[in-house]
C-alpha angles and dihedrals in degrees: 000000000000092000090055091048093049091047094048096045091047092048093048092050090045090051091049091048091051093047091050088048093050092046089063090059096230132113096196112112120204124214091257091051091048090051090051092049093049093048090051093044099051096065091049094051092043093049091067092065093051096056137062129357100350100059092093094049123096120280090253090058091051089050090052090051091052091052090045091052092046096049092043089053092050091050095046092042092054095058098074094053087045091054091050090050089059087059096047106042135031142180122024096352092057091044090054091049092051091048090054092046090049092055093048093043091054091059091045093052091050090057092045093052096044093050093041095049092047091052093046093053091051093048103040108054099178143006090258089068091048097046104031107039133072088237091054092049091050091048092053088052088051092051088051090055092046092051089049094052091045091052091048092049091051090048090052091049099044103031110026102033098058089050100047095112083078110078090213091065092045089059091047091051090054090055090047090052091052090051088049088054091053091049089051089053090051090052091051092047092048091048093049090049097052095041101046109018101035108018128186120282 
């Protein structure tokens, strides 16, 4: 009850804050705005560790889940600005931006995988749970989406980025990023389903 209310209020305020910021037509964030954003984001991230299938896990596992949710949000949230970048700049500047994003993304993905794998090992005790329960089936589907998005991200980094001086590849990269966003949405929907609708036995 209270956790849902806190999450909903924080999310609504964060959305309002972002809409006001976008309406000003600037992307520069002051220290005060950054502090407000952080204060509103923390309850949202923390709420995921207080609901669903992880509430009975140790505090350390709940902390890992909060980190997992935060880092995943940062990654998924970066894709839309990245897609817009492919529309605004081309050639060497775009190539440099993508190289920088690739280096940051490699670090982010490492954290995601480490946290996600640790939580999965704590939740899924044996292969019977994985293979013979609705939660396990949903988890397998989620892993398939995760592997797909990782392969696509690697393809973007190793195939498209070195060729971005050609405008044709810049357009194709834009489509690939849109597809990556759709895969991210499927991961979020699958996660929501197995954690709130199905649940682990």
